[in-house]
C-alpha positions in Angstrom: 79.4 -24.2 -33.6 79.2 -26.4 -36.7 79.2 -30.1 -37.5 80.2 -31.9 -40.7 78.1 -34.5 -42.5 79.8 -37.3 -40.7 78.6 -35.9 -37.3 82.0 -34.5 -36.2 82.5 -31.2 -34.6 84.1 -28.7 -37.0 85.6 -25.5 -35.7 85.7 -23.0 -38.6 89.3 -22.2 -37.8 90.4 -25.8 -38.5 90.3 -28.1 -41.5 87.4 -30.5 -41.4 88.2 -34.0 -40.1 85.8 -36.6 -41.3 85.2 -40.3 -40.4 86.8 -41.1 -43.8 89.9 -39.2 -42.8 90.2 -41.4 -39.7 89.6 -44.5 -41.7 92.4 -43.6 -44.2 94.8 -42.7 -41.4 94.2 -46.0 -39.6 94.2 -48.0 -42.8 90.7 -49.4 -42.3 87.3 -49.0 -43.8 84.8 -46.3 -42.7 82.5 -49.1 -41.5 85.3 -50.3 -39.1 85.6 -46.8 -37.6 81.9 -46.7 -37.2 81.9 -50.1 -35.4 84.7 -48.9 -33.1 82.5 -45.9 -32.2 79.2 -47.6 -31.9 79.8 -51.3 -31.0 83.4 -51.5 -29.9 83.0 -55.1 -28.5 82.7 -56.3 -32.1 86.1 -55.0 -33.1 89.4 -56.8 -32.4 91.5 -55.1 -29.7 94.5 -54.4 -32.0 92.2 -52.9 -34.6 90.4 -50.9 -32.1 93.6 -49.5 -30.7 94.7 -48.5 -34.2 91.5 -46.6 -34.9 91.6 -44.9 -31.5 95.1 -43.7 -32.1 94.0 -42.1 -35.4 91.0 -40.5 -33.7 93.2 -39.0 -31.0 95.9 -37.9 -33.5 93.4 -36.2 -35.8 91.3 -34.9 -32.9 88.2 -36.3 -34.5 85.1 -35.6 -32.3 81.9 -37.6 -33.2 78.8 -35.6 -32.8 76.5 -37.4 -30.4 73.3 -35.9 -31.7 74.1 -37.0 -35.3 75.0 -40.5 -34.1 71.8 -40.7 -32.2 69.7 -39.7 -35.2 71.5 -42.3 -37.3 71.3 -45.1 -34.8 68.1 -44.2 -32.9 70.3 -44.4 -29.7 71.7 -41.7 -27.5 74.4 -44.0 -26.2 73.5 -42.8 -22.7 72.3 -44.9 -19.7 70.8 -43.1 -16.7 71.2 -44.1 -13.1 69.2 -42.5 -10.2 70.7 -43.2 -6.8 69.6 -42.2 -3.3 72.9 -40.4 -2.5 76.3 -39.6 -3.9 77.6 -38.4 -0.5 79.4 -41.6 0.6 81.4 -44.5 -0.7 78.4 -46.8 -0.4 77.1 -46.3 -3.9 80.4 -45.2 -5.5 81.7 -48.8 -6.1 78.4 -49.8 -7.8 78.4 -46.7 -10.0 82.1 -47.2 -11.0 81.5 -50.9 -11.9 78.3 -50.0 -13.8 80.2 -47.3 -15.8 83.1 -49.6 -16.5 80.7 -52.3 -17.9 78.6 -50.1 -20.2 81.7 -48.1 -21.5 82.9 -51.3 -23.2 80.0 -50.8 -25.6 80.5 -47.0 -26.0 77.8 -45.9 -23.5 78.0 -43.0 -21.2 76.6 -43.0 -17.7 74.4 -40.1 -16.6 73.9 -40.0 -12.8 71.4 -38.2 -10.6 70.9 -38.3 -6.8 67.6 -38.0 -4.9 68.7 -37.5 -1.3 66.1 -40.2 -0.5 63.3 -38.0 -1.8 60.6 -39.8 -3.9 59.5 -36.5 -5.5 63.1 -35.8 -6.5 63.5 -39.2 -7.9 60.4 -38.8 -10.0 61.7 -35.5 -11.4 65.1 -37.0 -12.2 63.5 -40.0 -14.0 61.2 -37.7 -16.0 64.2 -35.5 -17.1 66.4 -38.5 -18.0 63.6 -40.0 -20.1 63.0 -36.7 -21.8 66.7 -36.4 -22.6 66.6 -39.7 -24.6 68.5 -42.2 -22.4 68.6 -45.7 -23.7 68.2 -47.6 -20.4 67.8 -46.8 -16.7 69.1 -48.1 -13.3 67.1 -47.4 -10.1 67.8 -48.4 -6.5 65.0 -50.4 -4.8 61.5 -51.1 -5.9 59.2 -49.0 -3.7 58.1 -45.8 -5.6 54.9 -44.3 -6.9 53.4 -46.3 -9.8 53.5 -43.4 -12.1 57.3 -43.6 -12.2 57.1 -47.1 -13.6 54.3 -46.0 -16.1 56.6 -43.3 -17.4 59.4 -45.8 -18.0 57.1 -48.3 -19.6 55.6 -45.7 -22.0 59.2 -44.8 -23.0 59.8 -48.5 -23.8 63.4 -48.7 -22.6 65.0 -51.5 -20.6 65.6 -50.8 -16.9 66.8 -52.7 -13.8 66.4 -52.3 -10.0 69.4 -52.9 -7.8 70.0 -53.4 -4.1 67.0 -55.7 -3.8 66.1 -59.3 -4.6 62.6 -59.9 -5.9 62.8 -62.9 -8.1 59.0 -63.1 -8.5 58.3 -59.4 -8.8 57.0 -57.5 -11.7 60.4 -55.7 -12.2 63.8 -57.0 -13.1 66.1 -56.9 -10.0 69.7 -57.5 -9.3 70.6 -57.5 -5.6 70.7 -59.5 -2.4 68.3 -60.6 0.3 68.0 -57.6 2.7 65.6 -59.6 5.0 68.1 -62.5 5.2 70.9 -60.1 5.9 69.1 -58.4 8.8 68.2 -61.8 10.1 71.8 -63.1 9.9 73.2 -60.2 11.9 70.5 -60.4 14.6 71.1 -64.2 14.9 74.8 -63.5 15.4 74.0 -61.3 18.4 71.4 -63.7 19.8 73.8 -66.6 19.5 76.2 -64.7 21.8 73.5 -64.4 24.4 72.0 -60.9 23.7 68.3 -60.5 24.6 67.9 -56.7 24.7 68.6 -55.7 21.1 67.8 -52.3 19.5 67.9 -51.1 16.0 68.8 -47.8 14.3 67.2 -47.5 10.9 67.0 -44.9 8.1 63.6 -43.5 7.4 61.3 -46.5 6.6 58.8 -44.6 4.4 59.3 -45.5 0.7 62.5 -47.5 1.5 62.0 -51.2 0.9 65.6 -52.0 1.8 65.3 -50.5 5.3 62.0 -52.2 5.8 63.3 -55.6 4.8 66.4 -55.3 7.1 64.1 -54.4 10.0 61.8 -57.3 9.2 64.8 -59.6 9.1 65.8 -58.5 12.6 62.3 -59.0 13.9 62.1 -62.5 12.4 65.3 -63.5 14.1 64.0 -62.2 17.5 60.7 -64.0 17.0 62.5 -67.3 16.4 63.8 -67.0 20.0 60.5 -65.8 21.5 61.6 -62.2 21.6 60.4 -58.9 20.1 61.8 -55.4 19.3 60.3 -52.9 21.8 58.9 -49.7 20.2 61.4 -47.5 22.1 64.3 -49.7 20.9 63.7 -48.8 17.2 65.0 -45.4 16.2 64.6 -43.9 12.7 67.1 -41.2 11.7 68.3 -39.5 8.5 71.2 -41.5 7.1 74.6 -40.4 8.4 77.0 -40.3 11.3 75.2 -37.6 13.2 72.0 -39.7 13.2 74.0 -42.6 14.7 75.4 -40.5 17.5 72.0 -39.1 18.4 70.4 -42.6 18.3 73.1 -44.1 20.5 72.6 -41.4 23.2 68.9 -42.0 23.2 69.3 -45.8 23.4 71.7 -45.6 26.2 69.0 -43.6 28.2 66.5 -46.4 27.8 65.6 -48.8 30.6 66.5 -51.5 30.2 69.5 -50.5 28.2 70.0 -52.5 25.0 73.1 -54.7 25.1 73.4 -54.8 21.3 72.5 -52.3 18.6 71.9 -53.3 15.0 72.6 -50.4 12.6 70.8 -50.7 9.3 73.3 -48.4 7.6 77.0 -48.3 8.3 77.4 -44.6 9.0 75.0 -45.1 11.9 77.4 -47.6 13.4 80.3 -45.2 13.0 78.3 -42.5 14.8 77.4 -44.9 17.6 81.1 -45.8 18.1 82.2 -42.2 18.1 79.4 -41.3 20.6 80.3 -44.3 22.8 83.8 -43.0 23.2 82.5 -39.5 24.1 80.1 -41.0 26.7 82.7 -43.5 28.1 80.5 -46.5 27.1 82.6 -49.6 26.3 82.1 -51.4 23.0 81.6 -54.4 23.1 82.0 -54.6 26.9 78.8 -52.8 27.7 77.0 -52.8 24.3 77.7 -54.5 20.9 77.3 -52.5 17.7 76.9 -53.9 14.2 76.8 -52.2 10.8 75.7 -52.9 7.3 77.6 -52.8 3.9 81.3 -53.2 5.0 82.5 -49.9 3.7 86.3 -49.2 3.8 86.2 -47.6 7.3 84.6 -50.7 9.0 87.9 -52.6 9.3 89.9 -49.5 10.3 87.7 -47.9 13.0 88.4 -48.8 16.7 86.9 -51.2 17.6 86.7 -52.7 14.1 83.1 -53.2 13.0 81.0 -56.4 12.8 78.9 -55.8 9.7 77.2 -57.3 6.6 79.3 -57.2 3.5 77.1 -56.5 0.5 77.9 -57.1 -3.2 78.1 -53.4 -4.1 80.4 -53.6 -7.1 78.9 -56.8 -8.3 75.4 -55.3 -8.4 76.7 -52.4 -10.6 78.6 -54.7 -13.0 75.7 -57.2 -13.4 73.2 -54.3 -13.9 75.4 -53.0 -16.7 75.7 -56.5 -18.4 71.9 -57.0 -18.1 71.1 -53.7 -19.7 73.7 -54.2 -22.5 72.1 -57.6 -23.3 68.7 -56.0 -23.4 69.9 -53.2 -25.6 71.4 -55.8 -28.0 67.9 -57.4 -28.3 68.4 -60.3 -26.0 65.6 -61.2 -23.6 67.3 -62.4 -20.4 66.4 -62.9 -16.8 68.0 -60.6 -14.2 69.8 -63.5 -12.6 70.0 -65.2 -9.2 70.2 -63.4 -5.8 73.7 -62.2 -5.0 75.5 -63.3 -1.9 76.0 -61.3 1.3 78.5 -62.1 4.1 78.4 -61.6 7.8 81.9 -60.2 8.8 82.5 -60.6 12.5 85.0 -58.2 14.0 85.7 -56.6 17.4 82.6 -54.5 17.9 80.4 -57.5 18.8 80.8 -59.7 21.9 78.8 -61.4 24.7 76.4 -59.1 26.7 77.6 -57.8 30.1 76.8 -60.0 33.1 73.6 -58.9 34.9 73.9 -57.9 38.5 
């Protein structure tokens, strides 16, 4: 494999195509071609289209390593997410990628399976590969991870949380307030025996905040969450099914179940049908995130709609601004919305 002096890949069997060749073909200066490749937002759309057409016609391939040496940038932004196994994070990643691609950046993604050790390893590898910026989910992680990022000196942002006075830039929503809102909805309908299914609470500030919000709403009415009415399970439908079976064996039975992640709620609904337990006649079930299945499942799911795509887009804009030398705040907390559907209703009459 060989590269020419302009940083383009050159196959020995083909004539060399240089940046100057592209410029001549497009009828522009080499500097304009360079701007199209490195800072496309500074180029008029019509001119950018002309250059892109010439690049594709001549099959010109810029060499990322050469461009990185010249610009001191890899043009890569890293993102480490808890999981890529559901649609929950997909919208945020797509919006993030769409935003940074406008400036010629490529998104490099890694998944941790909710493992702090795996996240640390991914962050270390991404920093070693020369990424220009980094997106992480949540704030709770070992301090050495932040020290690694700070030593590298690159911009980063945390999403899915809102900590306006914290030490780290955040773009997200109020998880505590969202948990509080869904619990208040159930309390307002008359529920007093409320349970919660949560993902593992260790090193997961989002899950902890949602649980704290539910407890706050209960305390406002002089109630509490019994220890046997809080069940932690690995994220997923299977965990929701298992948790629902356990909760239906408790005495007294809960009349409402708050699920801190939407797949738990889907599992609860599936298991209720297998057990012959009516939702919401015997027990109400709520979710969290308003994924695509929430409105389609039977009964349709009462849930909290979170700003998934907006978080990704705003994270991209924030990092692009930082990479361009602007010192900006991460912005205001984003809005969530309680979406009331058929899976929640009044508690069954006692006696």
